[in-house]
C-alpha positions as CSV (number, residue, x, y, z in Angstrom):
1,X,0.0,0.0,0.0
2,X,1.2,3.5,-0.7
3,X,0.1,6.9,0.7
4,X,-2.3,9.0,-1.3
5,X,-0.6,12.4,-0.8
6,X,-3.6,14.4,-1.8
7,X,-2.1,15.9,-5.0
8,X,1.5,15.3,-4.2
9,X,1.5,12.3,-6.5
10,X,-0.3,11.5,-9.7
11,X,-3.9,10.4,-9.2
12,X,-5.2,7.3,-10.9
13,X,-8.0,7.7,-13.4
14,X,-11.6,6.9,-12.3
15,X,-12.1,3.5,-13.9
16,X,-15.4,1.8,-14.5
17,X,-16.6,-1.8,-14.3
18,X,-14.3,-4.1,-16.1
19,X,-11.3,-1.8,-15.9
20,X,-7.9,-3.2,-16.8
21,X,-4.9,-3.5,-14.5
22,X,-1.6,-2.0,-15.3
23,X,-0.7,-5.4,-16.9
24,X,-3.7,-5.0,-19.3
25,X,-5.8,-7.8,-17.9
26,X,-9.3,-7.4,-16.6
27,X,-9.4,-6.9,-12.8
28,X,-12.2,-8.4,-10.7
29,X,-13.9,-5.7,-8.6
30,X,-15.4,-7.2,-5.4
31,X,-17.7,-5.2,-3.2
32,X,-19.4,-5.8,0.1
33,X,-23.1,-4.9,0.3
34,X,-23.6,-2.4,3.1
35,X,-27.3,-1.7,2.5
36,X,-30.0,-2.6,0.0
37,X,-33.0,-0.4,-0.6
38,X,-35.5,-2.3,-2.8
39,X,-37.8,0.7,-2.9
40,X,-35.2,3.4,-3.2
41,X,-34.4,6.1,-0.6
42,X,-37.3,6.9,1.8
43,X,-36.6,10.6,1.5
44,X,-37.1,10.4,-2.3
45,X,-40.6,11.9,-2.7
46,X,-41.1,10.8,-6.3
47,X,-43.9,8.3,-7.1
48,X,-42.8,4.8,-6.4
49,X,-42.8,3.8,-10.1
50,X,-40.1,6.4,-10.7
51,X,-37.8,5.1,-8.0
52,X,-35.3,2.4,-8.5
53,X,-33.8,-0.1,-6.1
54,X,-30.4,1.0,-4.7
55,X,-27.5,-0.9,-3.2
56,X,-24.7,0.8,-1.2
57,X,-21.4,-1.1,-1.3
58,X,-17.8,-1.0,-0.2
59,X,-15.1,-1.8,-2.8
60,X,-12.7,-4.2,-1.1
61,X,-9.5,-3.2,-2.9
62,X,-9.4,0.5,-2.4
63,X,-12.3,1.2,-0.1
64,X,-14.4,3.2,-2.5
65,X,-18.0,3.7,-1.5
66,X,-20.5,3.2,-4.4
67,X,-24.2,3.7,-4.9
68,X,-25.5,1.1,-7.4
69,X,-28.8,1.3,-9.2
70,X,-29.9,-2.3,-9.6
71,X,-32.6,-4.4,-11.2
72,X,-35.9,-4.7,-9.3
73,X,-35.3,-8.5,-9.1
74,X,-31.7,-8.3,-7.9
75,X,-31.1,-11.0,-5.3
76,X,-28.7,-9.3,-2.9
77,X,-28.6,-8.8,0.9
78,X,-26.5,-6.9,3.4
79,X,-23.1,-8.6,3.8
80,X,-23.0,-10.2,0.4
81,X,-19.8,-10.1,-1.5
82,X,-20.4,-9.3,-5.2
83,X,-18.1,-9.3,-8.2
84,X,-19.1,-6.1,-10.1
85,X,-17.6,-7.5,-13.3
86,X,-20.0,-10.4,-13.2
87,X,-23.0,-8.6,-11.7
88,X,-25.5,-8.4,-14.6
89,X,-28.1,-6.8,-12.4
90,X,-26.2,-3.5,-11.9
91,X,-27.6,-0.8,-14.2
92,X,-25.2,2.0,-13.2
93,X,-23.0,3.1,-10.4
94,X,-21.3,6.2,-9.0
95,X,-19.1,7.1,-6.0
96,X,-20.9,8.3,-2.9
97,X,-19.5,10.2,0.0
98,X,-19.6,8.8,3.5
99,X,-21.9,11.7,4.6
100,X,-24.4,10.7,1.8
101,X,-24.7,7.1,2.9
102,X,-28.1,6.1,4.3
103,X,-28.1,5.4,8.0
104,X,-28.1,1.6,7.5
105,X,-25.1,1.6,5.3
106,X,-23.2,4.0,7.6
107,X,-23.9,1.7,10.5
108,X,-22.7,-1.3,8.7
109,X,-19.5,0.2,7.3
110,X,-17.2,-0.3,10.3
111,X,-18.3,-3.9,10.7
112,X,-17.5,-4.5,7.0
113,X,-14.1,-2.9,7.4
114,X,-13.4,-5.0,10.4
115,X,-14.4,-8.2,8.6
116,X,-12.3,-7.3,5.6
117,X,-9.2,-6.6,7.8
118,X,-9.7,-9.9,9.5
119,X,-10.2,-11.8,6.2
120,X,-7.2,-10.3,4.6
121,X,-5.0,-9.9,7.6
122,X,-1.7,-10.3,5.8
123,X,-2.6,-7.5,3.4
124,X,-3.0,-5.1,6.3
125,X,-0.1,-6.4,8.4
126,X,2.0,-5.7,5.3
127,X,1.1,-2.0,5.7
128,X,3.2,-2.1,8.9
129,X,5.9,-3.9,7.0
130,X,6.0,-1.7,3.9
131,X,5.0,1.8,5.1
132,X,7.4,4.5,3.9
133,X,8.3,8.2,4.7
134,X,5.9,10.8,3.2
135,X,8.1,13.8,4.0
136,X,11.4,14.2,5.8
137,X,9.4,14.6,9.1
138,X,6.3,12.5,8.5
139,X,6.1,8.7,8.0
140,X,3.0,6.7,6.9
141,X,3.1,5.0,10.2
142,X,2.5,8.3,12.0
143,X,-0.9,8.6,10.2
144,X,-2.1,5.8,12.5
145,X,-3.8,7.0,15.7
146,X,-1.5,7.0,18.7
147,X,1.7,6.3,16.8
148,X,4.2,8.9,17.5
149,X,8.0,9.0,16.8
150,X,9.0,6.6,19.5
151,X,6.5,3.9,18.6
152,X,7.1,4.4,14.9
153,X,10.8,3.8,15.4
154,X,10.1,0.7,17.4
155,X,8.0,-0.7,14.6
156,X,10.7,0.1,12.0
157,X,13.5,-1.5,14.2
158,X,11.5,-4.7,14.6
159,X,10.5,-5.0,11.0
160,X,14.2,-4.6,9.9
161,X,15.0,-7.6,12.1
162,X,12.1,-9.7,10.6
163,X,8.9,-8.8,8.8
164,X,5.7,-9.0,10.9
165,X,3.6,-12.1,10.2
166,X,0.3,-11.2,11.9
167,X,-1.3,-8.6,14.2
168,X,-0.5,-10.9,17.1
169,X,3.1,-10.9,16.1
170,X,3.1,-7.1,15.9
171,X,1.6,-6.7,19.3
172,X,4.0,-9.2,20.9
173,X,7.1,-7.7,19.4
174,X,6.4,-3.9,19.6
175,X,6.0,-2.7,23.2
176,X,3.2,-0.2,23.4
177,X,1.4,-1.3,20.2
178,X,-1.4,-3.1,22.0
179,X,-4.1,-3.2,19.3
180,X,-2.5,-2.9,15.8
181,X,-5.7,-4.2,14.1
182,X,-8.0,-1.7,15.9
183,X,-5.5,1.2,15.3
184,X,-5.6,0.4,11.6
185,X,-9.4,0.1,11.5
186,X,-9.7,3.4,13.3
187,X,-7.5,5.1,10.7
188,X,-9.6,3.7,7.8
189,X,-12.8,4.9,9.4
190,X,-11.2,8.4,9.9
191,X,-10.3,8.5,6.2
192,X,-14.0,7.8,5.3
193,X,-15.3,10.4,7.7
194,X,-12.8,13.2,7.0
195,X,-12.7,14.2,3.3
196,X,-10.2,17.0,3.8
197,X,-7.4,14.9,5.2
198,X,-4.1,15.9,3.6
199,X,-2.7,12.4,3.5
200,X,-4.7,9.2,3.0
201,X,-3.4,5.7,2.7
202,X,-6.4,3.4,2.4
203,X,-9.6,5.1,1.2
204,X,-10.0,6.3,-2.3
205,X,-12.5,9.1,-2.8
206,X,-14.5,10.2,-5.8
207,X,-12.3,11.8,-8.5
208,X,-9.1,10.0,-7.4
């Protein structure tokens, strides 16, 4: 993982369903369903026949939040993992800001992030193994809540000896880092909630 330096590095283009990877092959885009509104948003005061079913999802790779307009007979439920490349019931999609999520999706988001971090533990442990300096005075590790200079240096010293293998390994080898999983989840949620952060590592926002 690399830091998004909010304009300090070149942004990736906003790619649609079926986008290609840098190698030119089609990349699967998995999402977790946060909320499904079969009758559309309740605050939408249009006649029911004009409203379409909506699904709010979290993209698992770069944590984009999406609103999907789906077929009326779409068979999906909260917690489902869906491959957008293979989902023939999705009519269109667009990015949605955290503040624009319906309450159900907002409530489900942290649980979805926790489940994803647990399911792909090595991916997120590798953030601790691979985090790099952002500026001469700021390191990616310092973006995590509660990690100052002393704790950052302890992490760097330990990973130089041997890469971390799990969150348990991290907690055992770095004195003072009691909840490396929770610290990381907290940072991810902060990146969802605070759109004006100068540096972001995990969450991709609309237009990036």
